[in-house]
MITOR-933005 format. One line per 2 residues: number of its first residue (from 1); their letters; for each residue x, y, z of C-alpha. Coordinates in nm, 4 decimals. Each point is the difference from the previous one (the first is absolute). Layout:
NUM = a = X:Y:Z  ...
//
This chain:
1 = xx = 2.7486:0.2445:1.9445  -0.3768:-0.1032:-0.0912
3 = xx = -0.2400:0.1746:-0.2261  -0.3131:-0.0375:0.1294
5 = xx = -0.2649:0.0603:-0.3080  -0.3425:0.0830:0.1431
7 = xx = -0.3153:-0.0875:-0.2746  0.0821:-0.2446:-0.2373
9 = xx = -0.2142:0.2241:-0.3176  0.1625:0.0733:-0.3222
11 = xx = 0.2611:0.2657:0.1724  0.0895:-0.2093:0.3275
13 = xx = 0.1013:-0.3296:-0.2529  0.1950:0.2953:-0.1878
15 = xx = 0.1990:0.0941:0.2951  0.0417:-0.3706:0.1138
17 = xx = 0.1581:-0.1154:-0.3160  0.2044:0.2774:-0.0462
19 = xx = 0.1360:0.0173:0.3726  0.0372:-0.3939:-0.0525
21 = xx = 0.1744:0.0590:-0.3686  0.2944:0.2289:0.1982
23 = xx = 0.0925:-0.2868:0.2466  -0.2272:0.0700:0.2870
25 = xx = -0.2279:-0.1881:0.2598  -0.3621:0.0816:-0.0852
27 = xx = -0.3371:-0.0801:0.2104  -0.3366:0.0733:-0.1248
29 = xx = -0.2987:0.0753:0.1520  -0.3362:-0.0038:-0.0887
31 = xx = -0.3649:-0.0791:0.1777  -0.0873:-0.1050:-0.3203
33 = xx = 0.1218:-0.2534:-0.2352  0.3167:0.0836:-0.2200
35 = xx = -0.0849:0.3150:-0.2624  -0.2115:0.1557:0.2917
37 = xx = -0.2772:0.2050:-0.0934  0.1370:0.0465:-0.3989
39 = xx = -0.0671:-0.3652:-0.0712  -0.2421:-0.1503:0.2410
41 = xx = -0.2480:0.2557:0.0246  0.0170:0.3273:-0.2565
43 = xx = 0.2015:0.0533:-0.3128  0.0678:-0.3414:-0.1137
45 = xx = -0.3151:-0.1637:0.0543  -0.1653:0.3461:-0.1647
47 = xx = 0.1536:-0.0801:-0.3245  -0.0279:-0.3851:-0.0286
49 = xx = -0.4075:0.0293:0.0544  0.0043:0.2428:-0.2158
51 = xx = 0.1548:-0.2388:-0.2714  -0.1953:-0.2887:0.1155
53 = xx = -0.3181:0.1794:-0.0057  -0.0175:0.1359:-0.3363
55 = xx = 0.0500:-0.3916:-0.1099  -0.1601:-0.2083:0.2701
57 = xx = -0.3040:0.1148:0.1806  -0.0333:-0.2991:0.2483
59 = xx = 0.1066:0.1659:0.3162  0.1014:-0.3187:0.1672
61 = xx = 0.1713:-0.0703:-0.2476  0.2014:0.2962:-0.0512
63 = xx = 0.0767:0.0261:0.3864  0.1180:-0.3530:0.0080
65 = xx = 0.2478:0.1135:-0.3404  0.0681:0.3388:0.1970
67 = xx = 0.1447:-0.2328:0.3236  0.1784:-0.2264:-0.2193
69 = xx = 0.1725:0.3165:-0.1548  0.0809:0.1806:0.2953
71 = xx = 0.1277:-0.3384:0.1577  0.2177:-0.0728:-0.3041
73 = xx = 0.1724:0.3952:0.0377  0.0266:-0.0535:0.3857
75 = xx = 0.2196:-0.3293:-0.0649  0.1980:0.1867:-0.2770
77 = xx = 0.1007:0.2122:0.2740  0.0158:-0.1997:0.2816
79 = xx = 0.2816:-0.1654:-0.2052  0.1638:0.3129:-0.0887
81 = xx = -0.0069:0.1094:0.3627  0.1389:-0.3581:0.0926
83 = xx = 0.2769:-0.0166:-0.2474  0.1399:0.3378:0.1597
85 = xx = -0.0863:-0.1376:0.3194  -0.1821:0.2392:0.1282
87 = xx = -0.2647:-0.1061:0.3307  -0.3497:0.0473:-0.0167
89 = xx = -0.2570:0.0502:0.2153  -0.3396:0.0498:0.0598
91 = xx = 0.0397:0.2041:0.2908  -0.1497:0.3781:0.1225
93 = xx = 0.2550:0.2455:0.0782  -0.0085:0.2956:0.2285
95 = xx = 0.3227:0.2678:-0.0732  0.1347:0.1460:0.2954
97 = xx = 0.3206:0.2295:0.0013  0.2227:-0.2669:0.1789
99 = xx = -0.1876:-0.3272:-0.0606  -0.2554:-0.2146:-0.2286
101 = xx = -0.2864:-0.1425:0.1818  -0.0870:-0.3435:-0.2063
103 = xx = -0.3329:-0.1088:0.1635  0.0813:0.0093:0.3364
105 = xx = 0.3895:-0.0171:-0.0403  0.2386:0.3060:0.0184
107 = xx = 0.2905:0.0013:-0.2302  0.2374:0.2525:0.0935
109 = xx = 0.2000:0.1575:-0.2851  0.4012:-0.0061:-0.0149
111 = xx = 0.2001:0.3352:-0.1091  0.0412:-0.1338:-0.3125
113 = xx = -0.3222:-0.1925:-0.1088  -0.3177:0.1716:-0.2380
115 = xx = -0.3315:0.0230:-0.0465  -0.1773:0.0596:-0.3145
117 = xx = -0.3766:0.1071:0.0457  -0.2158:-0.1660:-0.3094
119 = xx = -0.3368:0.0710:0.2589  -0.2216:0.0682:-0.3337
121 = xx = -0.3265:0.1163:0.0058  -0.3863:-0.0258:0.0861
123 = xx = -0.2962:0.0956:-0.1065  -0.2299:0.3259:0.0575
125 = xx = -0.2971:-0.0440:0.1735  -0.2481:0.2698:-0.0904
127 = xx = -0.1303:0.2530:0.2555  -0.3938:-0.0502:-0.0958
129 = xx = -0.2784:-0.1568:0.2020  -0.0212:-0.4128:0.0051
131 = xx = 0.4032:0.0111:-0.1242  -0.0320:-0.3300:0.1796
133 = xx = -0.2380:-0.1480:-0.2689  0.3316:0.1016:-0.2742
135 = xx = 0.2226:-0.2681:-0.1171  0.3538:0.0371:-0.1508
137 = xx = 0.1181:-0.0953:-0.3605  0.1849:-0.3392:0.1627
139 = xx = -0.3185:-0.0974:0.1195  -0.0567:-0.1553:-0.3392
141 = xx = 0.2220:-0.2758:0.1240  -0.2451:-0.1028:0.2454
143 = xx = -0.3172:0.0023:-0.1900  -0.1965:-0.3387:-0.0818
145 = xx = -0.1902:0.1710:-0.2850  0.0181:0.2717:-0.1974
147 = xx = -0.2726:0.2784:0.1479  -0.2694:0.0442:-0.2845
149 = xx = 0.0524:0.4156:0.0607  0.3159:0.1821:0.1564
151 = xx = 0.0611:0.3395:0.0773  0.3508:0.1659:-0.0067
153 = xx = 0.0816:0.2947:0.1734  0.2843:0.1633:-0.1700
155 = xx = 0.1292:0.0114:-0.3643  0.3683:0.0308:0.0696
157 = xx = 0.2315:-0.3497:-0.1771  -0.1479:-0.2216:0.2678
159 = xx = -0.3432:0.0869:-0.0358  -0.0144:-0.0213:-0.4019
161 = xx = 0.2193:-0.3179:0.0119  -0.2596:-0.1815:0.2684
163 = xx = -0.2962:0.1605:-0.2194  0.1638:-0.1772:-0.2846
165 = xx = 0.0232:-0.3358:0.2148  -0.3397:-0.0002:0.0990
167 = xx = -0.1966:0.0944:-0.3336  0.2024:-0.2735:-0.2163
169 = xx = -0.1485:-0.2158:0.2661  -0.3422:0.0602:-0.0770
171 = xx = -0.0567:0.3070:0.3036  -0.2031:0.2790:-0.0608
173 = xx = 0.2537:0.2907:0.1209  -0.0631:0.3536:0.1443
175 = xx = 0.3438:0.2151:0.0186  -0.0491:0.2893:0.2282
177 = xx = 0.2826:0.2620:-0.0138  -0.0048:0.3084:0.1921
179 = xx = 0.2115:0.1910:-0.2348  -0.0964:0.1035:-0.3191
181 = xx = 0.1099:-0.2688:-0.2360  0.1339:-0.3330:0.0467
183 = xx = 0.4036:-0.0293:-0.0166  0.0678:0.3072:0.0976
185 = xx = 0.3550:-0.0694:0.0287  -0.0078:0.0082:-0.3965
187 = xx = -0.0180:0.2293:-0.2610  -0.3996:0.1099:-0.0407
189 = xx = -0.0141:-0.1976:-0.3979  0.1705:-0.3229:0.1545
191 = xx = -0.2780:0.0164:0.2846  -0.2615:0.0960:-0.2500
193 = xx = 0.0743:-0.2766:-0.2447  0.0185:-0.2726:0.3104
195 = xx = -0.3284:0.1577:0.0900  -0.2169:-0.0458:-0.3187
197 = xx = 0.1894:-0.3327:-0.0341  -0.1793:-0.1186:0.4018
199 = xx = -0.3070:0.1411:-0.1252  -0.0291:-0.1349:-0.3507
201 = xx = 0.2115:-0.3107:-0.0249  -0.0859:-0.0973:0.3954
203 = xx = -0.3234:0.1495:0.0789  0.1294:0.1563:0.3069
205 = xx = -0.2025:0.2588:0.1778  0.2419:0.3098:0.0969
207 = xx = -0.1082:0.2527:0.3173  0.3104:0.3091:0.0049
209 = xx = 0.0072:0.3007:0.1746  -0.2120:-0.1818:0.2862
211 = xx = 0.1140:-0.1300:0.3326  -0.1386:-0.3238:0.1863
213 = xx = -0.1824:0.1357:0.3280  -0.1111:-0.3618:0.1200
215 = xx = -0.0939:-0.3794:-0.0751  -0.2564:-0.1540:0.1912
217 = xx = -0.0509:-0.4016:0.0089  -0.3317:-0.1491:-0.0276
219 = xx = 0.0737:-0.3654:0.0292  0.2096:-0.0729:-0.2536
221 = xx = -0.0769:0.3084:-0.2111  0.2196:0.2860:0.0088
223 = xx = -0.1702:0.3393:-0.0561  0.2877:0.2625:-0.0917
225 = xx = -0.1234:0.3926:0.0312  0.2180:0.3110:-0.1337
227 = xx = -0.0019:0.3809:0.0519  -0.1901:0.0501:-0.3572
229 = xx = -0.3024:-0.2052:0.1355  0.1193:-0.3237:-0.1828
231 = xx = -0.1226:-0.3187:0.1064  0.1758:-0.3608:-0.0603
233 = xx = -0.1623:-0.3173:0.0697  0.2605:-0.3264:-0.0022
235 = xx = 0.2000:-0.2396:0.1393  0.3195:0.0734:0.0970
237 = xx = 0.1848:0.3675:0.0015  0.3363:0.0135:-0.0411
239 = xx = 0.2189:0.2660:0.0954  0.3142:0.1240:-0.2236
241 = xx = 0.0719:0.3035:0.1250  0.4111:-0.0222:0.0226
243 = xx = 0.2411:-0.1215:0.2407  0.1908:0.1359:0.3443
245 = xx = 0.3644:-0.0636:0.1453  -0.0471:-0.2753:0.2282
247 = xx = 0.1817:0.1084:0.3044  -0.1734:-0.2515:0.2373
249 = xx = 0.2923:-0.1421:0.2161  0.2650:0.2601:-0.0400
251 = xx = 0.1313:0.1848:0.3291  0.2928:0.2023:-0.1369
253 = xx = -0.1448:0.3498:-0.0419  -0.1680:0.2532:0.2569
255 = xx = -0.2709:0.0267:-0.2754  -0.1437:-0.1703:-0.2513
257 = xx = 0.0938:0.0310:-0.3130  0.3673:-0.1137:-0.1488
259 = xx = 0.3298:0.1624:-0.0232  0.2782:-0.1001:-0.1863
261 = xx = 0.3009:0.1838:-0.2215  0.1066:-0.0185:-0.3456
263 = xx = 0.0837:-0.3734:0.0562  -0.3232:-0.1147:0.0905
265 = xx = 0.1827:0.0139:0.3571  -0.1147:0.0830:0.3800
267 = xx = 0.3197:0.0393:0.1999  0.1998:-0.2661:-0.2308
269 = xx = -0.1294:-0.2552:0.1572  -0.3522:-0.0319:-0.1332
271 = xx = -0.1156:0.0015:-0.3857  -0.3230:0.0507:-0.1356
273 = xx = -0.1243:-0.1443:-0.3334  -0.3730:-0.0473:-0.1707
275 = xx = -0.3399:0.1400:0.0520  0.0885:0.1183:0.3685
277 = xx = 0.2008:0.2625:-0.1367  -0.2794:0.0587:-0.3039
279 = xx = 0.1559:-0.2435:-0.2537  -0.3324:-0.0806:-0.1549
281 = xx = 0.0880:-0.2089:-0.2733  0.2032:-0.2961:-0.0270
283 = xx = 0.2715:0.0715:-0.1829  0.0932:0.3044:0.2064
285 = xx = -0.0177:-0.1961:0.2819  0.2500:-0.2165:-0.1523
287 = xx = 0.1906:0.2464:-0.0568  0.0194:0.1249:0.2976
289 = xx = 0.0559:-0.3131:0.1941  0.3009:-0.0316:-0.1958
291 = xx = 0.1153:0.3349:0.0606  -0.0656:-0.0562:0.3901
293 = xx = 0.1726:-0.3161:0.0189  0.3334:0.1547:-0.1763
295 = xx = -0.0180:0.3093:0.2381  -0.0771:-0.2607:0.2938
297 = xx = 0.2944:-0.2421:-0.1199  0.2764:0.2714:0.0017
299 = xx = -0.0170:0.1569:-0.3602  -0.2043:0.3295:0.0613
301 = xx = -0.1401:0.1039:-0.3245  -0.2501:0.2844:0.0493
303 = xx = -0.3508:-0.0631:-0.1058  -0.0695:0.2323:-0.3069
305 = xx = -0.3713:0.0011:-0.1391  0.0050:-0.1626:-0.4079
307 = xx = -0.2385:-0.0218:-0.2065  -0.2321:-0.2992:0.0436
309 = xx = -0.2593:-0.1942:-0.2389  -0.3023:-0.1192:0.1077
311 = xx = -0.2791:-0.1904:-0.1218  -0.3807:-0.0451:0.0997
313 = xx = -0.0338:-0.3604:-0.0964  -0.3664:0.0539:-0.1301
315 = xx = -0.1006:-0.1694:-0.3376  0.0877:0.2396:-0.1572
317 = xx = 0.3342:0.0698:0.1552  0.0486:0.3486:0.1367
319 = xx = 0.3610:0.1064:-0.0253  0.1875:0.3140:0.0730
321 = xx = 0.3843:0.1777:0.0687  0.1545:0.3497:0.0417
323 = xx = -0.2302:0.3417:-0.0213  -0.3790:-0.0171:-0.0825
325 = xx = -0.1510:0.2726:-0.1455  -0.2262:0.1240:0.2808
327 = xx = 0.3594:0.0749:0.1466  0.1542:0.1962:-0.2232
329 = xx = -0.0331:0.3934:0.0580  0.2172:0.1650:-0.3285
331 = xx = -0.2002:-0.1829:-0.2938  0.2310:0.1542:-0.2391
333 = xx = 0.2920:-0.1768:0.1633  -0.1966:-0.3698:-0.1594
335 = xx = -0.1341:-0.1498:-0.2590  -0.3021:-0.2372:0.0363
337 = xx = -0.0118:-0.2750:-0.2171  -0.3021:-0.2152:-0.0083
339 = xx = -0.0399:-0.3181:-0.1470  -0.3494:-0.2547:-0.1186
341 = xx = 0.1171:-0.3150:0.0791  -0.2655:-0.1679:-0.1794
343 = xx = 0.1209:0.1617:-0.3544  0.3641:-0.2108:0.0568
345 = xx = -0.0017:-0.2740:-0.2073  0.1048:-0.2334:0.2215
347 = xx = -0.2864:0.0564:0.2426  -0.2727:-0.0072:-0.2637
349 = xx = 0.1574:-0.3776:-0.0990  -0.0268:-0.1344:0.3734
351 = xx = -0.3135:0.1797:0.0791  0.2142:0.2178:0.2643
353 = xx = -0.0777:0.3914:0.0587  0.0840:0.3315:0.2490
355 = xx = 0.1658:0.3048:-0.0362  0.3399:0.1220:0.0930
357 = xx = 0.1364:0.3374:0.0913  0.3699:0.1177:-0.0383
359 = xx = 0.1272:0.2897:0.1411  0.2836:0.1392:-0.1942
361 = xx = 0.2405:0.3732:0.1336  0.1199:0.1913:-0.2305
363 = xx = 0.2982:-0.1950:-0.1424  -0.3169:-0.2215:-0.0915
365 = xx = 0.2047:-0.2872:0.3065  -0.2649:-0.1636:0.1456
367 = xx = -0.1024:0.0980:0.3830  -0.3336:-0.2113:0.0724
369 = xx = -0.2514:-0.2293:-0.1375  -0.3285:-0.1719:0.0979
371 = xx = -0.1889:-0.2805:-0.1674  -0.2996:-0.2141:-0.0009
373 = xx = -0.0007:-0.3048:-0.1799  0.0318:-0.4094:0.0873
375 = xx = 0.3938:0.0584:-0.0783  0.0233:0.3491:0.2264
377 = xx = 0.2504:-0.1611:0.1979  0.2320:-0.0519:-0.2322
379 = xx = -0.0221:0.3364:-0.1968  0.0749:0.1723:0.3336
381 = xx = 0.3451:-0.1991:0.0966  0.0710:0.0237:-0.3788
383 = xx = -0.0771:0.3611:0.0205  0.2211:0.0204:0.3591
385 = xx = 0.3045:-0.0874:-0.1873  -0.0023:0.2917:-0.2409
387 = xx = -0.0794:0.2466:0.3097  0.2513:-0.0828:0.2322
389 = xx = 0.2391:-0.0172:-0.3011  -0.0905:0.3679:-0.1330
391 = xx = -0.0454:-0.1374:-0.3713  -0.1213:0.2360:-0.2820
393 = xx = -0.3492:-0.1537:-0.2101  0.1893:0.0298:-0.2912
395 = xx = 0.2305:-0.2502:0.0878  -0.2838:-0.2088:0.1090
397 = xx = -0.1168:0.0772:-0.3593  0.2904:-0.2020:-0.1062
399 = xx = -0.0520:-0.3138:0.1522  -0.1518:-0.3123:-0.2033
401 = xx = -0.2081:-0.1973:0.2439  -0.1448:-0.3623:-0.1175
403 = xx = -0.3137:0.0351:-0.1642  -0.2739:0.0245:0.1062
405 = xx = 0.1114:0.1152:0.3462  -0.1914:0.2236:0.2421
407 = xx = 0.3695:0.2156:-0.0189  -0.0738:0.1001:-0.3453
409 = xx = -0.2336:0.2497:0.0950  0.2865:0.2015:0.2188
411 = xx = 0.2211:0.0173:-0.3684  -0.3446:0.1785:-0.1829
413 = xx = 0.0209:0.2657:0.2240  0.0621:0.3369:-0.2097
415 = x = 0.2494:0.2845:0.1241
//
């Protein structure tokens, strides 16, 4: 029996590791290096670029350091796979019901073989005139120099991260968003807080409630036009309008969409994990990879949707978990606590700042939280534990944290 894992991003790596640790022979494929898009193009590079660009302005040096960090991470995964006797091949694979086509070779599947498909996602291209003049976020990895002016289409997490990177490196940044505010996945107060931060601290120009209709190119200059008659002249245009499941090379279904059951399985032979089934964030993709591997190797545990924290790794970070204020239908069932982190003693001492919102139910149990802070990722992951354990805020008030600590603020919430 062989477990074939197709895609070596975070979902595929987790699926491979879990399968091998359970004693099965594992072979993993990806047309990119180990790590797939996750490590080589998107998730990890953007986080490293934000961190480096906040401290270093020499783009040549930043790219050198970025490549060193990615190579170091890739070496870590290579050692991990090698220690588990997992074979990796940098090859493109197409999937049929009876066989896999690995480049030009057909590998027929035995009855016992299982296939875990983690093809990930690919960027959407805006449906506008001149879309051939538009780049995607990972194109920054191929830049030799940073553009003086850059326009970013889309103000979701990806667009905001890219805006911060370019701004840190000295570019004049323009953001164009079709919706009425940036970061529309967040509550309005979180969105507006960060909107003002970008305008006041980063000097970024933001245009909302308008759609890009055309991008022209005149020699090296790009001219972006919107349906509200806004015209922006810049050196580069980056699309960050979202990603869609990468279904290329999958010939299992009569139509384009993926079919899977509650075990992430199709016909109990093919399993799916990651962005190909809409994970969208790395921690969820990794979790799905684990579930797919357990089921492929015979454990058969249902995939159930869970509360998942996530972070946008800008500086300051934006992080959320659980329910949001905008999703509450009956306001009488919840109490919303808003905390200005600028007034916390630790943040005063160490020049941190931000905003924390906690949503409590009638029993004063935390059901959701959102935060903007340089430590938002830590704060929200801490609160995530309280949510899944149904811990009452009164119990948290009795905790004694080290001082000064970012967590002391949680003990000061009034019942």
